[in-house]
N, C-alpha and C positions, 0 to 999 in steps of 0.2 A: 255145316257153318264152316262158316269162313275166320279166320282168325283176326280178333279183337286186337286194335294198339291201344295203350293206354296211353293218353294226352297229357296230361297233368301230372303232378306227383299228387299223392293223394292218399290214407291209409281209411280202413272201412273195420269198425267192430262188430261184430257179431258174436251172439249169445246161441251156444248150443246144449242140447240136451242128449249125452251120448249111452246108448241102451248098453249091459243090460243092467247097469247103475244107475240110471238115467241123470247120473249128477249132473248141474250146473254148471257150465265155464264159460266166459266173457274171452275169445280169444281173435287179438287182431290180426288183418292182412295188410302191407303196408304196398302200394303201389308205386313202384317207381317209371318217371316217363320214357318211352317211347319202348316198352318190354311189351311183350304178351302176353294177354290177360290168360290163356289159357297152362304158359308156363308161368304162374306165377302163385294160379289156384291149387298146379299139383306136386309144386313148392310146396307152398303154405301147407296142403293134406300131410307132405314126406315128414315139414319137420313136426306137429304134431300130435302124428298117430293117427292122426280121420278116418275113419272107415273110408275105401276107393267109395264104397256104393253110392257116399253121398258128394262127387264130387261131381256132376251134372244137374243134380239142386244147389249148392256152392254155386257155380261158374252163371247158373242162371240168378243165383241173387245180388250176387256181387256186378253182373254188369250190367241185370235193373238199377241198382245205386248211383254207376257210373254212368248213365243216360240220365238219369235225376239230378246227378250235379248240372250234365254239361248245359240242363235245360234251364235251370237257375241263372247257372253262367247268364246263357244268353240274353236270357227277361233281362238281368242286371245292365247289359250292356246296353241291352235296345233302349233301356232309361233312359242314355247320355245319350240326347239325339240332335243339339245342339250345342255350341263352343260355350253359350253364357253357363248351358246346366254342367260341363265338366271347370271353365271355371268356378263357379258353386261349391262341385265334389268338390274338389283344390285348396279351396279357403277352406273350407269346413276340418278337412284334413289336415290342414296343420293350425288352424286355430288350436284342435281337438292334442296335437301333436305339442305343441309350446304349452300347454295347459298340462300334460301332463309330464313334461319333461322340465329337469333344473333347469341345464342349462342346453341354449340353445346356438350351432354354431351355425353362419351364413359361409356358404365357398370363398375360398381365400381369394385375394386378389392378383388381379391378374400382375406378375413382372413384367416392367416393362424397362429395369434395367437396361437388359441387350437390345432391343430399339431405341432404348435413348444413348446409348452407349457408340451403337453404330453412325446415326446421326451428328454425334455432337462431332465423332473421328470425318466424317465425311461435308462436316457443314462447310461451307467458303469465308467463314468469320477461321481463321490459323489460330490466331490467339486460344479459344476456345480448347480447341486441341493443343497448344505448346502447355496450356496451362496442366493439363492431364498429367503429359509429359512430364511437366517438373516436379508437380508431384508425385506422379508415380518411382522417379527417382529420389525422391530426399522421404520418399517411403521406405528403396530399399536401401539408400544410405544410415536409414534408421537402425534399419534391422542389421548391419554392416559392425555397427558401432557397440552395439548390445553383444556379439560373438567380440568382437578384438574387446573389448574389456571381460568380457569369461575367460577370454585364452589370456589374459595379463596378468590373472586372478592366475588361473590355473598355472601356468607358469616362476607366479607368487610360492605356489602350495608344493611346486615339485622344490625348489629353490631353498624354501623353507626344513624340507623335508631332506635332502643330500645335508644339508650342516644340523639337521638333530642325528643324523644315523653317522657322520663322522665326529660326532662327538659324542656320543655313545663310549658308555664303556666298554662295551664288549657281551654285555647280560643280554644271549639268550632272550630271557621273557620282555627286558626295555626294549631292546628289537623287533620282538613280535609284535611290537602294543605297537609302538614307530610303525608298522608296515600297515597293520588295522585301521591303527588312525588318518594315515595317506588316505587307504583307501577308502573312506568312508571324507575323507571332504572332497575327493578327486567325482565323486559318483552323487553326492551333497552340490558340487560345482554342472554336473553334467546336469542332475535336473532341476534347478537352478535357472539354467539356461532356456531347457526344454519349455520347466511351464512361463516363464519371461516371454520367449518366441515365438509359442501359442496365443500368448496374452496380447500382445501387439499385433500381430497376425488376424485376431480377429478383429480387435478397433478397428485396423489400418482397412480393412472390409465393410465393415458396418461406414466408416467416414466414407468410405469411396464413394458408398455403391448410392448412398444416399447423398452425397453434391454430383455426382453424376444425372442424378436424378431431377436434383433441387436444378441444374444448371440447364440440362432438357425442358424442363416445365419454362423457368426463363428466357430461354431462346425463341420455345412457342409462341409466348406470351410476345415476345420483341417483333416477331415476323409477323402476328396481328393483331399489332398498331399502323404497317403501312399497305395501303393495297396496293398498291406496282410491285408486280412482281420482277421486274429487268434490274431497277436497280435495290431492289432491298434490304439483299447480303450485303451490299457494300453501304446500306445507310446504318448495321451494324454493328455498334463495339462491344466487341467483344472481354477487353479488359474492362467497360463498369458493368455486362453481365456478369463478371465474376466476384468482382465485390459487391454488386449484388445480393446474390446467394452466398455468397460469405458473409454480410451482414446480418441477412439472418437469421443463418445458423450459428448466429453469436448470443442469438437471441433468443435463439432454444438452451434446453435445460442445461442437456451435456456440454461440457467444454473440449473445445477443435483441439486440435493435438497443432503442432511447434510446424509442421510442415506446413495442414493448411496456413496459418495465420501468415506466414510469412509469403507466402503469393501474396493475402490483401498487400502484405510491406509493401513490395515490392512493384506493384503494377501502377502508382501512383507516376512515378522515374523511370522507371524499368524499360529500358528500348534496348535487348538484350538482344548483343552482335552473333551474330553466325545461331540466328533462332533457325530450332526445329522446325516450327510453327511452318516456314519455309515450304515444307515437304509436301502438304498439298496444293499448293503454287505452280512446285515445280513439274508433281503430277499433272496435273491439269493444264503444259506449256507444250503446246504444237513443237517447242523443238527445247534443245537440250540445253539447260541453264544450272550452274553448281550453283548453292550455296556457299555466303561466304565462313572460313571458318579458319580458327585461329592462325594457321599456318602462313594464310594469306590477310594482310592491311586493308581495311577498304579505306581508298582518298578520294573527295569529290571532287568527280572530274567525269565525262563524256566522251564515248564513243566520239573519234573520229572517221571521217570520209575512208581514209586508204585504212582503215581495219584496224589501228592502235589506239591502246589504250593501256591507260595507267590504275584497271579496276584494282590490281594483285599486282603485287608485289611478287614477282615471280622469280625463284633463282635461278638464274641465267645459266648458272654452271649442269642444270638438271636439263633445260629448253637444249646447250650444247648436247648431252650427253643423248638428247632425243635426234636432234638434225642430222646425227653420224650415221644413224644409222636409216639416216634416206625420206624423211618427212622435210616438210618446209618450217618456219620459223613461225605462223600463225598455231599451222596446224597442231605444235608441241605447247605453245604457248596456251590455245585452249583447248588443250588435255590435259595437260596439271589444275587449268584451271576448275573441269570437271569433276577430276581424280581428288579436287586437295588437298593435292600438291606431291598427291604418292606415285610415284615415278613410277615404278609397276604398271600399278592400275591402269595411269599415263598412257603408257605402251602399250596394257592390252586393249585400251580402248581404240589405239589407231587400228592395230591389227585387224581388231573384229567390227568395229560403228565407227568408219571414217568418216564413210556419207554422212553418217548425222553430223560428225565434228563439221566437216566444209559448211553444213547446212545450218549450222551454228553461227559458224565465223561470214556465212553469206549475210546470216540473218539484224548479227549486230553492222554492217556495211548500211542494210539499208534503217538502224532504228535512228530516232530523233536525239537528241542531245536532252541529257538524263542525269539526277543524281543519283550516283551509285547506293545513295539509302533507298531510292523508291525499287529495288530490285522485291527487296521483300519487306514490301507497305504494307500495313492490314488496317492502319487510319489515313486519314484523310492528309497527303502532304503538301505545303509551301513551296510557290516558285523562293528562287532565289531574288534577292532586290535588293536597291538599294538606292542612292536620294533621286538619280533622275529617272528611275521609272518607276508605275506609278502600282501599288500590289495588288497582284490577281489573287482570283478568288482559288479558293482550294479545288483541286486538280484528282481527281480519283484515280487510283489503276484499276482499266480495263479486264473485268474479270471474262477470260476466253472459261469457251463451251464446247469442247473438242467431238468432229464427229469419232465415226466407229473405227475409219482407217487411220485418226493419229492418234485415238486413245491407244489401238494396239501398237506405234512405233515411238511412243513417246517415251522419257527418261525422265531415271529418279534416281538418288545417289542409292538404290540398294541393287540395279541394274546390273551389276556385275553379278548379283547374287539372283540374280532375280534370270531364271533360265526361258521363263514365256518369254521375258520382253527381245533377251541376245540374240533368241533364236529364232528366226524365220522366213521357212520356208519361202523357194521363188517358187512358179508354175513353172519354169524352165527347166530344171532339174530335180530330180525325187529327190537328191539327197545334197546338201548345201555343208560343208564342214569348215569347222571354225578349228584352228590352229593354237592352241597359249604357246607362248615363247618357251624353251628346256630351261631347266632348272642352271645348264650351264649357260646357258645365255643370260641370266638373271645377273648369275656372277661376276659377266665381262661388265655389264651396265653399269650393276652395286656395287658391285665389288664383294659384297657380300651377302647371301640370304640372311635377313633377320631372325632371331627367332621367336619370332610371336604365335598367334592361336592362327591355324590354318585357313579357319574360315576370312582374315581380318589381309590373311597374307596366299595366296595361295602360289602353290612352288611349283607342278605337275598339273595338268586339266588338257583335257582335249575333248570339247562337244563335236556332236550333228542332229542334225536335220535329216530324219526320214518320215518314208510315206511306204504303207502299204496297201496289201490290199487290191485289186482291180478294177469290178465298179466301181466301190466304195473303194473313198479314196481314205486311209484315217493318217493322220502326221504327229508325230512323235517326236521329242526329245531327247537325244544319250549324251549321258555325259557321264568319263572318265578322269579320276583322279587322285592325287596321290592324299589319301587323309584319313583318320581315321575318328570312327563316332564321339569318341572321346574329346576330340580334339577340338571336333563340330559344336561340343556343347559348353566346349569352358568357358572362364570369365576373359569378358574384357579388358583391358585397363585403363581401352581409352574411353572419355567418360559420352563424350561428342560420340563418337559409336555406337556406345552404348544405347544410347538414345534414339542415334538411327535405328537398331536395328528395333528397337518398341513399337519407333515411329508405324514400320514396313510389315511389324506383326500385328498391329493396328488396326492396320488400311486390309488388310486382307481375313481377318476372325470372325467378322460375320457374310464368309464371301466363297467365292465357289475355287476362288485359288489359292485353300489350303496346302499347309506343303508339312508330307508327313515325311517320318526316319524309319527305319529296323531296328530296331538293338534285339540284340540273343544273350537267353541265358540257358543253366540246361538245370535239368529238375533239381537237384542239389543246391543251386541257389535259390533257389524259392523257399524254401520256410526264412530267411532272413533277411530275403528280397527286397520287402517293401518297408526294411528300414536301413535298403540304404547300405548292407553290410555284408555285399557278393558280387553280384555282378552289377555292373555299370554305375559303378561311383558317380564318375562326374557327372551324370543324367541328375542323380537326385541330388546331389550337390550343389547343383543348378539352379533347383527347382525349389530349395530352401534357402537361395541368395536371396528372394523377396516372397509376396504376397500375389495369393493367386487371384484374384482377383473375378475369373469370369466362369471356375469348375470348382468343386473342391481341392484343398490336396493331396499332392499324389498317395499319400499314404493313406487319406479316406477313398478314393478313388481306390488302389488297388486289397480293401479289403472286402470292398465288398464285394470286387472278383471273388477274395478267395472266399465269402461265403456262397456265390457262386458255386464253383467246385465244390464245396462242402467238406467228407472225407475222401474223394476220391483225391488220384496225384492226378498232376498235371503229367501229358507226356510229350514227346518229345512232336512234333508240328501242331500242338495247340498255341496259338495265339491271342492275347487281351490286349484292350487297348484304352490309353487313357488321354485326356484332353488337356491343352494347356492355351497359357497366356502369357507366363514368364517365361519362356524359351525366345534364342536368339533363332528367329525365322522359323521357327516350328511351330506348329500346332496340334499336330496329334501322333502317338509315337506308336505302333506298333512291336510290343515283347515278345519276341519269336523263341518256342522251346527246343532246344536242340542237345540231341543226345552227343556227347563232345568227348573224347581221351585220349585220340590225339590223330594226328592228320592224315598218316598211315592208316590205326585203326577205326576209325569215323571215316569209312566213303562211301561218298553220295549217288544215286541211284535213280533214274526217273522216277522210281516205285518208292525212295525215301518219302516218310511220314518229314521231314524238312520240306521239303518242296513242295508237296502237298499243301502243307499250312502257307509257303511263300504262294503259294497259285489264290489261294483263299483271303489271302493279303491283297494280290493283284483283284479278285474281283470287288471284294467292300473294297477300294481305292473305286474302282468301276464305279459301282452303287451309288454311295452317296461323293463322286464329284472333287474327288482331292484331285489338287494338277497339278502338285511336285508330291517324287519319292526320293530319296533316297536309302541304300542296303549297302552293305560288305557285299560285293562281290566272290569272293570266295566263303561264304555266308559259314565265319570262324568267330568267336569269339573273343572280343575287344584285348583281354588279355592274351593270346594269344601270338604270336607275330611269327608268323611260317618264314617271312623272309631272314630272317638273323640265326636261323637254322645248316649250318654249309652242309650238313651230311645228304638232309633232305631232297629230293630227286621232282625238278622242276616240274617235272610232266604231269607228275599226281596234281599242282595245284594249277595246271593249265589244264587241265581235263575237270576240276570241280568247276573251275571258270566260264570252261564253255555249255556244263549241263546248265548254270543259272542263266548263262546266256540264252539257252536255244532255253530256258524254261518260260522268260520274258518275251523271245520272241514268237513263240506257240501261244501265249496267253493274245500277246499283240495280235494275230494274225490270226486270233478268232473270233477277239471284237469287233475286224477292220471288215466280216460283212455284216456286221449289225448295225444299219443307220439308223441318228440320233433325230429324236422325233423334233427337237430343240433344233434349229439350228446356228442359234448364237452357238452351243454346245459343241455343235460340229466344229467347228474353227477352233477353237480350243485344244492347244497339243499338251499332251500329257507328258512331264517330265521324268524321266528317270535316271537317277543318279550312282555311279557302282564307286564304289569308294576300294582304295587298295590301300593295303597299312601301309603307312608314311616312308618304311626305310627300308622298298623295293627301288633297286635300284632302275636307271632310268633305261636299262634298257630291259627291266623286266614289265616296265611301264609301256615301251615300245611293242614287247610281244603280247602285251594284252590288248592295248590299240591292234595291233592288225590282228588280232583274235577277236576282236571287237566285229574290224572293218568287214572282215571274213564273214560272219553270221552270219552280217546284216547285209550284206553286198553295198557297201557305202562305196562312192564313187568320187 
């Protein structure tokens, strides 16, 4: 007899009369799917002490019952001969379910918020995106005000406590009571702050998501009114759409926050100078155009044929300083305009993107005379008129749609921080190297290095574009910079720059241009990690500065990760991922676990678990099309600075860095032989930024730079 396999779960009730007592008993056989019938029967016989001579009889009976059940199922299926029969059966089933069910739940509605947000961000009507950025900034300021008020209250508690301690007569009981009261006041202050922040963030997220969806629906309705697709977008008035949505929200049951109400009040007369809404026009422009900033005051003038214009009141001293470096007057002036008056960034532009600056100068020479305010207009503009001239009809700015190549070479205010735009390989050479000016040169130009966030003011950086592979070439961008991961996550005190960060982060949020960073923690840091009280405190502080509108907050994400680990402890090489939309130019964070006591005792090898974790991170990046990643070159936690230890042998650091670089190169070489089916993805170059401690000397930086060029054989 061939073995019979059970096709579905079932159970069989059998009545037995077992001699010699002839006692009757009812037993149940549980038939599990995919098991052999013979095995199930024998197991049943053993468990219930049934005589073995009944095996064949029992097997025959059960087999017959299984075949009968199969026949019944087949006949039932044959009854459903047509689609109409299936529909009727389904309706009958649903009606019976409703009849015997207290509450019937429909499937949840599709969440259109991501789609709505993406469409509004990339809408040709920039004032809508500008509105969202202003609202986010207002929300952030509201949270900042709450924290400031709590800090002031805490200072008052501390001051009052010190006075009470000083006036206390010296009784131990009295002092102990004061200390206990102080501790209770501080705990109450912290609990009240946490509760208030949680509530306001919940309200902000709900209101923001509702506003985005309403704006999207109103935007789509306005689009459907027009039939022509060419000038459709330019006819739309974003301010009217925003006012319409806010008016409809006012009529709803709940009250709107003051941040949303301010948007409606400002739309009637506001024409904000230097609006960040111009970012979408800048990105869609085939030539480089700098947005106005408070540093430069726009005046009503036009571009003249010789390229001289007064659109910006540029600091002549900065132009003279740049001219002394060998650049001409027009190049210096244009670079300063595009860098918003930042001399260091202007010099970087001249060193790295001189051809684009020349293209912008040439473009200005052929531009027709226009008002300066036309550059970032999002509504119809009127020509200047006088008594001798007749009024002209309103003229709309032309909406430029870029070709694929133009998009690749377009400039944005964040191009200095977007390696995919600033490092473009040339077909003639396998590697094209760009050098940033060293700290010493910057000292000569500026006189000093401002103590700013390194993301705002890079001090020393070098970038490379490499091509790997023999038959199938893959392009990668490499960057080496003096920076700490904490510095990249610190807040910027410049509101305009902060909004520019938000704009660039939002533009790439739902795209294949995601940016990631690797943060390190030790197993000892894990118990208090989600509270932000162990490693990477700057990261948690930045996350809590504003509301996370697109994902769960960082604590909730880490709590879910903690449940996945269950009772098992995290080990070296483990990593977990958090998603963010409120970090500057960062969307994904890889938290990599590393066992680290000291540099000498925590030696890295190719077989180290942390190296395997790094390789897994690289595989994840490649799988999910993350375009750029930053990681500490030496894989040392951010709270440890090896360059301040004068006793340490630097060769240990170089060997550690060499191992990481070889690991990265090995993965790149492995993937270079795997062509992508999507040609567009094939062109997109991955960017890897290696971060060195900012306390490294210029000599140490160049030593690591030489190490990088030697490993990747740059030229």
